C-alpha positions in Angstrom: 0.4 0.2 0.0 0.8 3.6 -0.4 1.6 5.4 3.2 3.0 8.4 5.1 5.8 7.2 7.0 7.5 9.4 9.9 11.5 9.1 10.0 11.7 11.9 12.6 11.0 15.6 13.1 10.5 17.2 9.7 11.0 14.0 7.8 8.2 12.1 6.8 8.1 10.0 3.1 5.5 9.2 1.1 6.4 5.3 0.3 4.8 1.9 -0.4 5.0 -0.5 2.6 3.1 -3.9 3.3 -0.2 -4.0 5.1 0.2 -5.5 8.1 -2.1 -8.8 8.1 -4.8 -9.0 10.7 -3.8 -11.2 14.0 -6.2 -12.7 16.4 -9.0 -10.0 16.8 -7.7 -7.1 14.5 -9.1 -5.5 11.5 -7.6 -4.0 8.1 -9.7 -1.0 7.5 -9.4 0.9 4.3 -8.8 4.6 5.2 -11.4 6.4 3.4 -11.0 9.7 5.0 -8.1 10.9 7.3 -7.8 14.2 9.2 -4.7 16.4 9.9 -4.6 17.4 13.6 -2.3 19.7 15.7 -0.6 17.0 17.6 0.5 15.5 14.2 1.8 18.8 13.5 3.9 18.7 16.6 5.1 15.8 16.2 6.2 16.6 12.7 7.9 19.7 13.9 9.6 18.1 16.7 8.8 14.3 17.5 7.0 12.9 20.2 7.9 10.6 23.3 4.3 8.6 23.1 3.1 8.5 19.8 6.3 7.6 18.0 8.0 4.3 19.3 10.2 2.9 16.3 11.2 4.6 13.1 10.0 4.4 10.9 6.7 4.8 12.2 3.1 5.4 10.8 1.8 8.5 10.9 -1.8 10.2 11.4 -4.4 9.0 13.9 -7.8 10.5 13.1 -9.7 8.2 10.3 -12.8 6.2 9.2 -13.0 3.8 6.5 -14.2 0.1 5.5 -13.3 -3.2 7.1 -11.0 -4.8 4.7 -10.2 -8.0 6.4 -10.6 -9.5 10.1 -8.7 -11.5 11.8 -9.4 -14.7 13.8 -12.0 -14.0 16.5 -13.6 -11.0 15.1 -17.2 -11.4 15.7 -18.8 -7.8 15.7 -17.2 -6.8 12.4 -17.3 -8.0 8.9 -15.4 -7.1 5.6 -17.7 -4.1 4.0 -18.5 -2.5 7.4 -18.3 1.3 7.5 -16.5 1.8 10.7 -14.5 4.8 12.7 -12.0 3.7 15.6 -10.4 5.8 18.0 -6.6 5.8 18.4 -6.6 4.0 21.8 -8.3 1.8 24.4 -7.7 1.2 27.6 -6.5 -2.2 29.1 -9.8 -2.4 31.8 -7.2 -4.3 34.3 -4.9 -1.5 35.6 -5.0 0.8 38.9 -7.1 3.4 36.8 -8.7 1.1 35.0 -10.2 -0.7 38.3 -11.5 3.1 39.1 -13.2 4.0 35.8 -10.4 6.4 35.3 -9.9 5.1 31.5 -8.0 8.0 30.0 -5.3 7.2 32.4 -5.1 3.8 31.6 -1.3 3.0 32.6 -1.3 0.5 29.4 -3.2 3.0 27.1 -1.5 1.9 23.3 -1.6 5.0 21.1 -2.5 3.6 17.4 -0.6 5.7 14.5 -0.9 5.1 10.9 -4.1 6.9 9.4 -2.1 8.4 6.4 -2.1 5.5 4.6 -4.5 3.1 2.4 -4.8 0.8 4.7 -4.5 0.8 8.7 -4.1 -2.5 11.2 -6.7 -1.7 14.3 -5.3 -3.6 17.3 -7.6 -6.1 18.9 -8.2 -4.0 21.9 -9.4 -0.8 20.0 -11.6 -3.4 18.0 -13.3 -4.6 20.9 -13.9 -1.5 22.8 -13.3 1.7 20.8 -14.3 0.9 17.3 -18.1 1.5 16.0 -20.4 1.3 12.9 -21.4 4.3 11.2 -25.0 5.1 10.9 -25.5 4.7 7.1 -26.3 8.5 6.5 -23.0 9.5 8.3 -20.1 10.4 5.8 -16.7 9.3 6.1 -15.3 12.7 6.2 -17.5 13.7 9.3 -17.0 10.3 11.2 -13.4 11.2 11.3 -14.0 13.8 13.5 -15.3 11.2 16.2 -11.4 11.0 18.1 -10.6 14.6 18.5 -14.3 15.5 19.3 -14.6 12.5 22.1 -11.5 14.5 23.6 -13.7 17.7 23.6 -16.4 16.1 24.9 -14.6 14.7 27.8 -13.4 18.2 28.6 -17.1 19.5 28.4 -18.5 17.1 30.7 -16.1 17.3 33.0 -16.0 21.1 33.2 -19.6 21.1 34.4 -20.7 23.5 31.7 -24.8 24.3 32.2 -27.4 26.4 30.6 -26.7 30.0 31.8 -22.8 29.7 32.3 -20.8 32.1 30.7 -17.9 30.2 29.3 -14.9 31.9 27.9 -12.1 30.2 25.4 -8.9 31.3 24.4 -7.3 29.5 21.6 -9.8 28.5 18.5 -7.8 25.8 16.8 -10.6 22.7 15.7 -10.3 21.9 19.5 -11.3 25.3 20.9 -14.0 25.6 18.1 -15.2 22.4 19.0 -15.4 23.3 22.7 -17.0 26.3 22.0 -19.8 24.6 20.0 -20.5 21.9 22.5 -20.6 24.9 25.2 -23.5 26.6 23.0 -24.9 23.3 23.0 -25.2 22.9 26.5 -26.9 26.8 26.6 -23.5 28.6 27.9 -22.9 31.9 26.8 -19.9 31.6 24.9 -16.9 34.2 24.3 -14.0 33.0 22.3 -10.5 34.8 21.6 -8.2 34.2 18.7 -5.6 35.6 16.5 -6.1 33.8 12.9 -8.5 35.3 10.7 -9.8 32.3 8.9 -10.4 30.5 12.9 -12.1 33.6 14.1 -14.5 33.3 11.2 -15.3 30.0 12.0 -16.1 30.9 15.8 -19.0 32.4 14.3 -19.7 30.1 11.4 -19.5 26.8 12.9 -19.2 27.7 16.8 -21.7 30.5 16.8 -19.8 31.9 19.7 -21.8 34.9 21.2 -18.5 37.3 21.2 -15.6 37.0 19.4 -12.3 38.9 20.5 -9.5 39.2 17.9 -6.4 39.2 20.4 -4.3 41.1 17.5 -6.7 44.2 18.0 -7.0 43.5 21.8 -3.6 41.8 23.2 -4.9 42.4 26.6 -8.4 40.7 26.7 -9.0 40.3 30.5 -10.9 43.7 30.5 -13.2 42.9 27.6 -14.0 39.1 28.7 -15.2 40.5 32.0 -17.1 43.1 30.3 -19.1 40.6 28.5 -19.9 38.8 31.8 -23.0 39.4 34.4 -22.3 42.5 36.6 -18.6 42.2 35.4 -17.7 39.8 37.9 -16.0 37.4 35.4 -16.3 33.9 33.8 -18.2 31.1 35.4 -15.6 28.7 33.3 -12.3 30.2 31.6 -11.1 27.2 29.1 -7.5 27.4 27.9 -7.0 25.6 24.6 -3.4 26.9 23.6 -1.1 25.2 25.7 1.1 28.0 26.6 2.3 28.2 30.0 1.9 32.2 29.6 -1.7 31.8 28.6 -2.3 29.5 31.5 -1.3 32.0 34.1 -3.3 34.8 32.1 -6.6 33.2 31.6 -6.7 32.5 35.7 -7.6 36.2 35.8 -10.6 35.8 33.7 -12.6 33.8 36.1 -14.9 34.8 38.5 -14.7 33.9 42.4 -16.1 30.6 42.8 -15.7 29.8 39.2 -13.6 27.2 37.1 -10.4 27.3 35.2 -9.8 24.7 33.0 -6.6 24.1 31.7 -7.1 21.9 28.4 -4.4 22.9 26.5 -1.4 20.7 27.2 1.8 22.4 27.5 5.6 21.5 26.4 6.8 18.8 29.1 8.8 20.7 31.9 6.8 23.8 31.9 6.1 25.5 35.0 3.6 28.2 35.7 2.9 30.7 38.4 -0.5 31.5 40.4 -1.4 33.9 43.0 -2.1 31.9 45.7 -4.6 34.3 47.7 -7.1 34.6 45.0 -7.0 30.8 44.1 -7.8 30.0 47.9 -10.1 32.8 49.1 -11.8 33.2 45.7 -12.4 29.5 45.6 -11.7 28.6 42.4 -11.4 25.2 40.8 -8.7 24.6 38.6 -9.0 21.5 36.6 -7.3 19.5 33.4 -8.8 16.8 31.3 -6.5 14.2 29.1 -7.6 12.2 26.4 -10.9 10.3 25.8 -12.5 7.0 26.9 -14.9 4.7 25.0 -18.0 6.3 26.7 -16.8 9.9 25.3 -15.9 8.4 21.9 -19.3 7.0 21.5 -20.8 10.3 22.7 -18.6 12.3 20.0 -20.2 9.7 17.1 -23.8 10.5 18.3 -22.9 14.4 18.5 -21.8 14.1 14.9 -24.5 11.6 13.6 -27.2 14.1 15.1 -26.2 16.9 13.1 -25.8 19.5 15.8 -22.2 19.7 14.9 -21.4 20.9 11.5 -17.7 19.6 11.9 -17.4 19.2 7.9 -17.0 23.2 8.0 -13.8 22.9 9.7 -12.2 21.0 6.8 -10.0 24.0 4.9 -9.4 21.4 1.5 -9.5 18.0 0.7 -5.8 16.6 0.1 -4.2 13.3 -1.4 -2.3 11.3 0.5 1.1 12.6 -1.1 0.4 16.3 0.0 0.5 15.2 3.6 3.8 17.2 4.3 2.3 20.4 2.5 -0.7 19.7 4.6 2.0 20.2 7.6 3.5 23.1 6.3 0.3 25.0 5.8 -0.7 24.3 9.1 2.7 25.7 10.5 1.8 28.8 8.7 -1.3 29.1 10.0 -3.5 28.4 6.9 -5.6 25.8 7.7 -8.1 24.3 10.5 -8.0 21.0 9.6 -7.2 19.0 6.1 -9.2 15.9 4.8 -6.8 13.2 3.4 -8.1 11.2 0.8 -6.1 8.2 0.5 -8.1 6.9 -2.8 -8.5 10.2 -4.3 
């Protein structure tokens, strides 16, 4: 098959490789749609300590497709099924899984290789985190299940409810989906970003109530508070950038009794400083959420199938497999939200 292989930072190749035959419990999926992702861009630029275990490695992890082959013992899927698979599945046996904290599974094995004509899905993911698509759902929309599952997890754990005022800094695809789900929860949503393409999507996809252009207003604290009831501050502030300096700034946006959600992961080794007096005496909740679970992956598929999230609006362009490196460069240049990669185009 044709596939993109990862050899190191800024070193990926479009080449021919063997399709891995399915072992017991595994399934080979013909990839009909794959999506570019911010994590893939970071990996392309500087590598990744968890996602890339061997060199060369498969690349890409958001996809949907058609079951091509099934291994021994697979009972719930057959050749021709239209499916979407997550990029991981918990073991169910470790310390964290026994407590229902499946996103923290000690044996979470992440799947890569979606930028290819075929991908072999491990048995555990087939068993716990691969789903059959509704007949009327496109492959393109279904491929959004994995990134959306992370956002569903974040929104549910944030406790967003009707009437809340939620502020989001960072409106890449994750921030945009967070804003849209917050709107569906009945919240009033304020977002801030710099990229004109993403600011446009904050209106046309997320239906945000207020949109702050950080190029015009580099110090948005007062603006955010001005949009809140009695200018007290946000009920929930969400950081979707993953920069320590933004973590520290967004802390000041929230009202006493509010919640700060650090959803964007910072570079390993980063540190931040907070005003402990304000944190303690203003009774502020600080939280963060990592990854997803089978529950949230299923919820993501339900959200997309319902038509309430027009995820296709987030696709900047459709590209063939051999143009993945071009897509990475476009992301680095700030000219894309997500690319749809079609291996069979």
